[in-house]
N, C-alpha and C positions, 0 to 999 in steps of 0.2 A: 366641493362641499356645498350643500344647500341647507340653510336654516329654515325649518318648516313651521315651527310653532313655538310660542312662549306661553307657559302655564303659570298661574299663581293661584293661591287658594287660602282658605282658612277653615277653622272649625270652632263652633260654639254649640253647646248642647241644645238640641231641639228634638221633636218627635213627629210622628206621622200626622198628628193633629195640626201642628203648625205648618207642616208641608202642604196640607190641604188648604190652609188659609193663604199661603203663598201662591198656590195654584189659582185660587179664585182671584187674587189681586192681579197676578200676571195676565190673566185672560181678560178681565173686565176693568181693572183699575179701581176696584171697589172692595169694601170690607163690610162684614156684618157687625163689626165692633163699632163702638161710639167714637169714631174718628172723623176728622174734617174731610169730607168727601172731595172737596175742591183740591185740598193739598194732596190727597191720594192720587187724584187724576193728574196733577202736575208731576208728581214723582214717577208715575207710570209712564207718562209721555217722555220723560227724560231717558228712560231705559231703551227706547226705540226698539221695541220687541218685534221680532219677525215670527218665525214658526215656533210653536210650543209643543213639546211631547211630554207625556207622563208615562214612565216605564218602571220596570222592576229588574234589578240585577243584583240579587242578594238582598238589597234594600230598595224601597221605593225611591224614585228620584224624578225631578223635573229637569228637562233640558230645553233651552231656548236659544235661538240665534238673535243677532241684533243687526241693525243697519250699519254698525260700526265694525263689522267683521270680527266680532267677538262671540264665542259660544260660552254659555253659562250652564253649569250643572249644579243642582242643589239636591242633596240627599236628605232622607228623613231623619238621620241622626245629627244633622247640622253641618255636615261637610259641604263646602262650596269650592268648586274649581272654575277658573276662567281661562279660556284658551283664545289667544290672539293668533289667528291662522294666516294673517296677511303680513308677513315679516320678510326681512332680508338682512344679509350681513351688513350692508351699507347703512341701514337705518335701525340697527339693533336697539340702541338705547332709546330712540324715539318710540319704537314699537313697544318696548318695556314700559315706558311712561304712559303710553296710550292705554294699555290694559290696566295699569295701576290706577290711572285716573278714573276709568270706568268703575272700578271696584270701590274706590274711596269716595267719589263724588256723585255717583249715580246709584249703584246697587246697594251699598252699605246704608246711605241715608234712607232709602226706601224701606229696607228691612227693619231698620231701627225704629222708624215711625210706625210701621205695621205692628210691631211688638212693643210699643211704648206703654201699653197698659199692663197692669198686674205688678208682680213683685219687682221692685226697682233693681237696677244694677248698682252695686256699691260704688261710690265715687272713686275708691281705690282701683276699681277695674275699668272705670270710664276714662276716655281720652288718653289711653295708653298707646303710644306709637308702636305699630306692629312692623317688624322687619320681615318682609315676606320671603319665603324661598322662591326664587325664580327658576323655573325648569325650562331650559332651552333645548329643543330637540333638533338634531342635525341628521342629515342623510349621508351615510358613507363618508364620514370625515376621517382624515388621517390623524395620527397621534399629535403630530406637529400642529395641525390646524386647531385641534381641541386645546392644546397648550397655549396657542396664540390667543384664543378666545378667553381662556382663563387669565392670561396676563393683562388683557384689556379690562377685566372686571375685578379680579382679586389677585393678590400676590401669593396666596398660600393654597395648596391643595390639601384637603382634609382626608379624603380617601378616594380610592378608585375601585370600581367593581366591573368585572368583565365576564361575558359569556358569549355564546355563539350567536345570540339574537340581538344584543345591544350592550354598549359599554356606558358606564356612568362615571363621570369625574365630578367630584363635589368640592366646591370652595365653602365659604361661610354662608353667603346669601344666594349663591348660584349653583345649580345642578346642570351639567352639560350631558345630554343623553345622545349618544351616537347610535342611531338605529341602523341595524344591518339587515335583518329579515323580518322584523315584527310589524304587525299592523298598528296603526295609530291607536286603535281601541285597547290593545294590550299594553302599549306604552302608557296610556292614560291610567290603566289599572295600577301600574307601578307608581305613577305620580300621585294618585289618590291616596294610596297607603302611606307614601312618604309624607304627604301633607298632614294626614291624620296623626301619624306617630309624632311628627315634629310639633304640631300644634298641641297635642295632648301633653307632651313633655313640657312645652313652653308654658301652658296653663299651670301645671303643677309647680314649676319653678316660680311663677308669678305668685302663687298662693304661699309658697315658702317665704318669699321676700315680704309679702304683705303681713304675714305672721310676725316676722322680725320687727317691722315698723310698728305694728299695733302693740306688740309686747313692750317695746321701748317706750311708747307713749303711756302705757299703763304704769311702767316703772317710774316715769317722770312724775306721775301723780302720787304714787305711793312712796317715792323717795323723799318727800317732804317730812322730815322728822317731826316737825310741828307745823300745823296749818291753822290759819286764822279762821274764826267762825264764819266770817263773811265769804270765805273762799270755798267752804265745804259744799254749798249748793252748786257752785260752778264746777267743781271737780266731779260731783255726782252726775251732772249733765254730760260731762265728757265721757265718763265711764258708761253711761246709758247709750251714748252714740257708738262707742266701741263695741258694746254688746250687740247692738242692732247690726252693725257691719259683720261681726263674727257670725251671727245667726244666718245672715243672707249668704255669705260665702260658704259656710258649713253646709247649707242646703245644696249648693251647686257641686261641692266636692262629693257629697254623698250620691249624686246622680251619676258620677263618672264611671263607676265600676261596670255598669250595664253596657256602656258604649264600647269599652275596650274588649269585653268578652264577645260581643256581636261581631265587631270588626275582625277579630282574630279568627273566629269561626268561618266567616265569609272568605277571608284571605287564604286560609289553609285548605279550603275546598276548591280554590281556583288553580287549575293546573298550570296556567301561564305564569303564576307567581311562585312556582315551586323552587326555582333556582334562587330567586330573591329571598325566599323564606329560609333557605338553607344557610344563608349568611345573616339575615336580619330577623328571623322568626323569633329569636330569643327576646327581642325587644318588647314584645307584648307582655311577656312574663315580668320583665324588668319594670315596665310601666305600671303593672299591677302592684308589684312590691313597693314602688315609689308612692303610688296612690295610698296604700295602707299606711305608709310612714307619714304622709301629709295629713291623713285623717287623724292619726294619733296626735300629731303636733297641734291640730286645730281643736281637738278635744281638750288638750292641756291649756290652750289659749282661752277657750270658753270657760274652763274652770278657774283660770287665773283672774279673768275680769269679774267673774261672779264673786270670788273672794274679796276683790278690791271693792266691789259694790257693797258687800256686806260690811266691810270695815268702815266705809264712809257713811253708810246708813246708820251705823252705831254712833258715829261722831255727831251726825245730824240730830239724832235723838238726844244726845247729851246737851247740845246747844239749845234745843227746844226746852228740855227740862230745866236748864239753868235760867233761861229767859222767863219761864213760868214762875219759878221760885222768886226771881227778882221782882217781877210784876206783883206777886203776892205781897212782898214786903212793902212795896210802894203803896198798894191798895190798903194794907193794914195801917200804915202810917197816916194816910189820908182819912181813913175812918176814925182813927184814934183822935186826930186833931178835931174832927167834926164833933165827936162825942164830948170832948173837953169843952169845946165852945158852947155847946148846948147846955152843959151843966153849969157853966159860969154865967149864963144869962138868966135873969129872973123872968124876963118876958121878951118874946120875939119882937124886935124893933128894927125897922129899915132905916139905916143911917149911911151917910157918905163913907164913914170909916169902915162900916161893915161891908159895903160894896167893894171898897178898895182891898179890904182884908180877903174877900172872896177871890178876887183876881190874883192877888199875891199868892194865895194858897194854891190856886189852879196852876199858876206859873211854876211854883216849886215842884208840884207833882209832875207836870209835863217835863220840866227840866230833868228831874230825877229819872223819869222813864227814858228820856233820850240818852242820858249819861249811862244808864245801866245797859241799854241796847247797844250803845257804842262800845262799851267794855266787852259785851258779849261778842260783838263782831271782831274786835281787835284781839280778844283772848286767843291764845294759841292752845290747840289740843294736840296731844301726842299721837302720832301714827305708829302703832305697834304692830309689826308684822315680822314673820320669819323670813330671813334672807337665805337664798340658795345660790350656789355656784352655777353659772350658765354653761351648759354643754349640749347645745342643740345644733 
């Protein structure tokens, strides 16, 4: 048995416009965007790029080699694959770490900085640890040899797929592909589709979990049966933050339908993937159905935060109205006292008592204002909302 390659990859929505920007950066280490050119040059140098090709295979893509024996392929829809082709059975885990390190510490920082302008990535999506699927290709391995590799990496086999060209044994994080008669190009096509499907599904699952987190946070705000006036502005700010996150994520979710349709069309036109699609082709339709479900969930979440914002905006108006009424009372009291003072004086006269009286009156008005403001801040307002049973 010979272990020939290790593949990893990921997917995040991009377009041919961004692919062109990547191509310019990879060739020259520069960008037309307002970015630090020295930092771009430093990131470009770390990639240790060799030969670069720009091609079309269903989609436009860039492929480049590195001095570290790693091949990188970037597609216009955002799919990325990395191939470490200098591997052996004895150094398997070191070789896996080698390609992972290149992706995490060289390629990913470069792309992140290149696309650091524009709409931000919500913090709920940033700094999330990714568990990569590792695809390990072997040449003419026996069943026992594949099982031995599986035992070294994972204890459980999830599924096994066989045909006359190659066999696939999958654990959780590892796919072992035993190549019989296929070229590496055709094996790569299978791996690319597996990475896309897995990453697409993973993103949908992530959006579902983020929906749950944000929904619970909104509930925490609305679950206050009574809320102090001083906390209403704070709660309003929280709800505004949740609304911003929801809008950003909703935009990304709405982009995803185009990508699944394009990938499905390309895969189904590829004769080399025919046997794979006979088993896994339904997954495109399943992903599309799941996407529609997630869209519906996020529409509900958007409406839920909007209703919470409306509720607390109403409370904020109540606090403002009460404060104005209270200040009106204080002002009226002050004006009344001033009028009475004028009427009881036959002739304006500056005296020590009058000056002292002025300061005492000012103190009383100021103290009354502070007390009324404090009462307004401490006063509790009822949060009235309809409660529903959760079934999502």
